[in-house]
C-alpha positions in Angstrom: 0.0 0.0 0.0 1.3 3.4 -0.9 2.1 6.0 1.8 0.6 8.8 -0.5 -3.0 9.6 -1.3 -4.1 8.7 -4.8 -5.6 11.4 -7.1 -9.1 10.2 -6.3 -8.4 10.2 -2.6 -7.0 13.7 -2.8 -10.1 14.9 -4.7 -12.3 13.4 -2.0 -10.3 15.1 0.8 -10.5 18.4 -1.0 -14.3 18.0 -1.5 -14.7 17.3 2.2 -12.5 20.3 3.2 -14.4 22.5 0.9 -17.8 21.4 2.2 -16.6 22.0 5.8 -15.2 25.4 5.0 -18.5 26.5 3.4 -20.6 25.6 6.5 -22.3 28.6 8.0 -20.8 29.7 11.3 -24.2 29.0 12.8 -23.6 25.2 12.4 -21.1 22.9 14.1 -20.1 19.4 13.1 -19.5 16.9 15.9 -18.3 13.3 15.8 -19.5 11.2 18.8 -18.2 7.6 18.8 -18.9 6.6 15.2 -21.7 9.1 14.4 -21.4 12.5 12.7 -24.0 15.1 13.7 -24.6 18.7 12.7 -25.9 21.0 15.4 -27.0 24.6 15.4 -25.0 27.0 17.6 -27.1 28.2 20.6 -29.7 25.4 20.2 -29.5 22.3 22.4 -28.7 19.1 20.6 -31.7 17.6 22.4 -33.9 19.9 20.4 -32.0 19.9 17.0 -29.2 17.6 15.8 -29.1 16.2 12.3 -27.4 12.8 11.9 -25.0 13.1 9.0 -23.4 9.7 8.8 -21.0 7.3 10.4 -17.3 6.7 10.3 -15.7 3.4 9.7 -13.4 3.1 12.7 -14.4 5.1 15.8 -11.6 6.1 18.1 -10.7 8.9 20.5 -7.1 9.4 19.3 -6.0 9.3 15.6 -2.9 7.3 16.6 -5.3 4.6 18.0 -6.3 3.8 14.4 -3.1 4.9 12.5 -0.1 4.1 14.7 
C-alpha cells in the first residue's frame, strides 16, 4: 500500500474540506463515537441535531487507528 494519497483520494479530501469550510458559522459538526452530527449554535442538541453519517473506525485518538 502506498504511503501517499491517490488522485481520487486527494479529490475526496478536497471536497470534504471545501464542504466543511462552506458551512455557515451557525452550524457545528460533531463526531461522537462513530456518528457524525450537525448542530446549530445556541440550540440544544436535544432539540436539534441532524445525523450526517457514520465513520468506519471510531476512536478517541488518531494514533489509535493509525499508529
